[in-house]
C-alpha positions in Angstrom: 39.3 20.2 -63.4 39.2 16.7 -64.6 36.8 14.4 -65.5 36.7 12.4 -62.6 36.4 15.5 -60.4 33.5 16.8 -62.5 31.8 13.3 -62.3 31.9 13.1 -58.2 30.0 16.0 -58.0 26.9 14.4 -59.2 24.9 11.6 -57.8 24.1 10.0 -60.8 27.0 9.4 -63.9 26.6 11.9 -66.2 27.9 10.2 -69.0 25.1 7.7 -69.3 22.5 8.3 -72.3 19.8 10.7 -71.5 16.7 10.6 -73.1 15.7 13.9 -74.5 12.3 13.2 -75.2 9.6 10.9 -73.1 7.5 8.8 -75.1 4.5 7.8 -73.4 4.7 3.8 -74.8 8.4 3.5 -74.3 8.9 1.3 -71.1 12.7 0.6 -71.5 13.6 3.1 -68.7 11.0 3.6 -66.6 12.8 3.2 -63.2 15.3 6.0 -64.6 12.1 8.2 -65.6 10.4 7.6 -62.2 13.7 8.2 -60.1 14.6 11.6 -62.0 11.1 12.9 -62.3 11.0 16.3 -60.7 8.4 18.2 -59.3 8.4 21.9 -59.6 6.2 24.6 -58.0 4.3 24.8 -60.9 3.5 21.3 -60.9 2.6 21.1 -57.5 -0.4 23.1 -57.8 -1.4 21.5 -60.9 -1.4 18.0 -59.2 -2.9 19.3 -55.9 -6.3 20.4 -58.3 -6.3 17.2 -60.4 -5.8 15.0 -57.4 -8.5 17.2 -55.4 -11.0 16.6 -58.5 -9.9 12.6 -59.1 -10.4 11.9 -55.3 -13.9 13.3 -55.1 -15.5 12.7 -58.4 -18.8 15.0 -58.7 -19.6 14.7 -62.7 -16.3 16.1 -64.6 -14.2 13.0 -65.7 -12.0 14.3 -68.2 -8.3 16.0 -67.5 -6.7 18.2 -70.1 -2.6 18.3 -70.0 -1.3 21.1 -72.3 1.6 22.9 -73.4 4.2 23.4 -76.0 7.0 20.8 -77.0 9.3 20.3 -74.1 6.9 21.2 -71.0 7.0 17.9 -69.7 3.2 16.6 -71.0 3.9 13.2 -71.9 6.5 12.5 -68.8 3.6 14.1 -66.5 1.0 11.6 -68.6 3.0 8.7 -68.3 4.0 9.3 -64.4 0.3 9.7 -63.2 -0.5 6.3 -65.3 2.1 4.6 -63.6 1.6 5.8 -60.0 -2.3 5.6 -60.1 -2.2 2.1 -61.2 1.0 1.6 -59.1 2.8 -0.5 -61.5 5.6 -2.7 -60.6 8.9 -1.5 -62.1 12.1 -3.2 -61.6 14.5 -1.7 -59.4 11.8 1.0 -58.7 9.4 1.5 -55.8 7.4 4.1 -57.5 5.2 4.8 -54.7 8.2 5.5 -52.3 10.1 7.6 -54.8 7.0 9.9 -55.1 6.1 10.3 -51.5 10.2 11.3 -51.1 9.4 13.8 -54.1 6.8 15.1 -51.8 8.8 15.4 -48.9 11.6 17.2 -50.5 8.9 19.8 -51.8 7.7 20.3 -48.4 4.2 19.7 -49.3 2.3 17.6 -46.9 -1.0 18.5 -48.8 0.0 17.0 -51.8 1.5 13.8 -50.3 -2.1 13.2 -48.6 -4.2 13.9 -51.6 -1.6 11.6 -53.6 -1.7 8.8 -50.7 -5.6 8.8 -50.9 -5.4 8.7 -54.4 -3.4 5.7 -54.5 -6.0 3.8 -52.1 -8.5 3.8 -54.9 -7.5 0.5 -56.9 -7.1 1.1 -60.4 -5.5 0.2 -63.8 -4.2 2.4 -66.7 -4.6 2.2 -70.7 -1.7 4.5 -71.8 -1.1 5.1 -75.4 -0.5 7.3 -78.0 -3.1 7.7 -79.8 -1.8 8.4 -83.4 0.7 5.4 -83.1 -2.6 3.1 -82.2 -4.6 4.7 -84.6 -4.8 2.2 -88.0 -4.4 3.4 -91.4 -8.3 5.0 -91.2 -9.4 8.2 -92.4 -10.4 10.5 -89.5 -13.2 11.7 -91.6 -14.5 8.5 -90.9 -17.3 9.3 -87.8 -15.9 6.5 -85.6 -12.3 7.1 -86.0 -12.1 8.4 -82.5 -14.0 5.7 -80.7 -12.3 3.1 -82.8 -8.6 3.7 -81.2 -10.5 3.7 -77.6 -12.3 0.4 -78.8 -9.0 -1.3 -79.9 -6.8 -0.4 -76.6 -9.5 -1.5 -74.5 -9.6 -4.7 -76.3 -6.3 -5.1 -76.3 -6.1 -4.5 -72.6 -8.9 -7.3 -72.2 -6.6 -9.9 -74.1 -9.0 -9.8 -77.1 -8.0 -9.0 -80.8 -7.8 -5.4 -80.9 -6.7 -5.1 -84.5 -10.4 -6.3 -85.5 -13.3 -5.3 -83.2 -15.6 -7.6 -84.5 -13.6 -10.5 -83.3 -13.0 -8.9 -80.2 -16.8 -8.7 -79.5 -16.8 -12.7 -80.4 -14.2 -13.1 -78.2 -15.8 -11.1 -75.4 -19.5 -12.9 -75.9 -17.5 -16.3 -75.5 -15.6 -15.1 -72.6 -19.0 -13.9 -70.8 -20.4 -17.1 -71.4 -17.7 -18.8 -69.9 -16.8 -20.5 -73.2 -13.6 -18.6 -74.3 -10.7 -21.1 -73.1 -13.1 -24.0 -74.3 -13.0 -22.6 -77.8 -9.5 -21.8 -78.0 -8.8 -25.5 -77.0 -11.4 -26.7 -79.9 -9.7 -24.5 -82.3 -6.1 -25.4 -82.0 -7.2 -29.1 -81.9 -9.1 -28.1 -85.1 -6.8 -26.2 -87.0 -3.4 -27.1 -85.8 -2.5 -23.8 -84.7 -3.3 -21.4 -81.5 -6.3 -19.1 -81.5 -4.0 -16.1 -81.1 -2.4 -17.2 -84.5 -5.7 -18.2 -86.3 -7.6 -15.0 -85.8 -4.6 -13.1 -87.4 -5.8 -15.2 -90.6 -9.3 -15.6 -89.9 -10.8 -16.2 -93.5 -8.2 -19.1 -93.8 -9.6 -20.6 -90.9 -13.0 -20.2 -91.0 -14.2 -23.8 -91.3 -12.2 -24.6 -88.2 -14.1 -21.8 -86.3 -17.2 -23.0 -87.3 -16.3 -26.4 -85.8 -14.8 -25.1 -82.5 -18.1 -23.0 -82.3 -20.3 -25.9 -82.9 -18.0 -27.8 -80.7 -18.6 -25.6 -77.5 -22.2 -24.0 -78.1 -23.9 -26.8 -79.6 -25.0 -24.3 -82.3 -25.0 -25.5 -86.0 -24.7 -21.7 -87.5 -21.9 -21.9 -90.4 -19.9 -18.7 -91.4 -20.0 -17.7 -87.9 -17.2 -14.9 -88.0 -18.7 -13.9 -91.4 -22.1 -13.1 -89.3 -20.3 -11.4 -86.6 -18.8 -9.0 -89.1 -21.9 -8.1 -90.6 -23.8 -7.7 -87.3 -20.9 -6.0 -85.5 -21.7 -2.0 -85.1 -19.1 0.2 -83.5 -20.7 2.9 -81.3 -19.3 5.0 -78.3 -22.6 3.9 -76.1 -21.4 -0.1 -76.8 -18.0 1.1 -75.8 -19.0 2.6 -72.4 -21.2 -0.3 -71.3 -18.3 -2.7 -72.3 -16.3 -0.8 -69.7 -18.9 -0.6 -67.3 -19.3 -4.7 -67.3 -15.5 -5.0 -67.2 -15.3 -3.0 -64.2 -18.5 -5.0 -62.5 -15.9 -7.8 -62.1 -13.5 -5.8 -60.2 -13.9 -4.6 -56.1 -16.2 -2.1 -55.5 -14.9 1.5 -56.5 -12.4 -0.1 -58.9 -11.0 2.2 -62.2 -10.1 1.9 -65.3 -8.5 5.0 -66.8 -7.5 6.0 -70.2 -4.2 8.1 -70.4 -4.2 9.8 -74.2 -1.1 11.1 -75.9 -1.2 13.7 -78.6 -4.9 14.1 -78.7 -4.9 17.4 -79.7 -2.9 16.7 -82.8 -5.0 13.8 -83.6 -8.2 15.7 -83.7 -6.5 18.9 -84.7 -9.3 21.2 -86.1 -11.9 18.2 -86.7 -15.1 19.1 -85.2 -16.4 15.8 -85.0 -13.8 14.1 -83.6 -13.6 16.9 -80.4 -17.4 16.2 -80.0 -16.4 12.3 -80.0 -13.8 12.7 -77.5 -16.5 14.7 -75.6 -19.1 12.1 -76.1 -16.9 9.3 -74.9 -15.7 11.1 -71.7 -19.6 11.9 -71.1 -20.8 8.1 -71.8 -17.8 6.8 -69.5 -18.8 9.3 -66.7 -22.7 8.3 -66.9 -22.2 4.6 -67.4 -19.3 4.1 -65.2 -20.2 6.8 -62.4 -16.7 8.4 -62.1 -15.0 4.9 -62.3 -13.6 5.9 -65.8 -11.6 8.9 -66.2 -10.1 10.1 -69.7 -6.6 12.1 -69.4 -5.2 13.5 -72.6 -2.4 15.7 -73.9 -2.5 18.6 -76.3 0.0 21.3 -77.6 -2.7 23.6 -77.4 -4.7 24.9 -74.3 -8.2 23.7 -74.6 -9.8 27.2 -74.7 -7.9 28.0 -78.2 -8.7 24.7 -79.5 -12.3 25.4 -79.1 -12.2 29.0 -79.7 -10.9 28.3 -83.3 -13.5 25.6 -83.8 -15.9 27.9 -82.6 -15.0 30.2 -84.9 -14.8 28.0 -87.9 -18.0 26.3 -87.3 -20.4 28.3 -84.8 -20.8 24.9 -82.4 -20.9 25.4 -79.1 -18.3 23.3 -77.1 -19.7 24.1 -73.7 -20.5 20.4 -73.1 -16.6 19.3 -73.7 -15.3 22.2 -71.5 -17.6 21.0 -68.7 -16.4 17.3 -69.2 -12.7 18.4 -69.3 -13.2 20.7 -66.4 -9.6 19.9 -65.3 -7.2 21.5 -67.0 -3.5 21.4 -66.6 -1.4 24.1 -68.3 2.3 23.3 -68.0 5.0 25.9 -69.4 8.8 25.0 -70.1 10.3 25.3 -66.8 13.4 26.9 -65.9 16.4 24.6 -66.0 18.1 26.2 -62.6 14.9 25.0 -60.8 14.7 21.7 -62.3 
């Protein structure tokens, strides 16, 4: 058989570049990733269970996706983030694509659940936690929440690299003064605020001048004061997310899709309990409007079992919070 004859039996060119590993944060081939995503029989049941929980929130707002390398955890996480947000993708209608996949699988229950989920307006924050983490020791008590705060600040348009600067920006924004401050700063410093905040110690006088102009305050060393006063906490993070959701239509959701969280927390008990507290605080403050969907190579019961054996801690709370668990196995190539 010639190459042209071989190529003719396939719907798509087989000599194109095919990415062997799907990365959660990569956006260079979204259309292809959506079009070529396969809903296997195993995945159908996992999606039905998740969508039922997502559409009918009771108390649990955490989802734990587990499976070994190659089982499709990151790909599933990415598809859920794109689908629930209905993010526009050049050359691809993600809603139509997935509805067609449900038709191909002859699963009208899944199709109906998917349609109901997409009626809920939402935004997705998708990230690989190890990539987003700054050079910070995982033994620090706030290592995990620091990453959540960083990606949320960046999503809001603030300076996620330094959370105290982002907090300064958020307060100005809440008072309706952020835009005026940026204009005043640019006039004083001769550079945009986006550039100035990256070298904050060099432009402290310009910050003071702009701050005084828009607020009327005579305070000096404004950023030093914000740095000293700022404290990172899970409760404040959850409150900030709630305030963000309050600016949106009723029922709006902001969901966090976190890749490789299992690898990040590893056998660190404190990080595991912090993950539980983050999900719990978001559920309490936001009443189901903010979900935490994570991936890990290990099944949650295995991770908790090892930690419990080593530390003697009770992880019943995190098991209740991450009640929805999607365990994936490496699917047979013939089915795909």
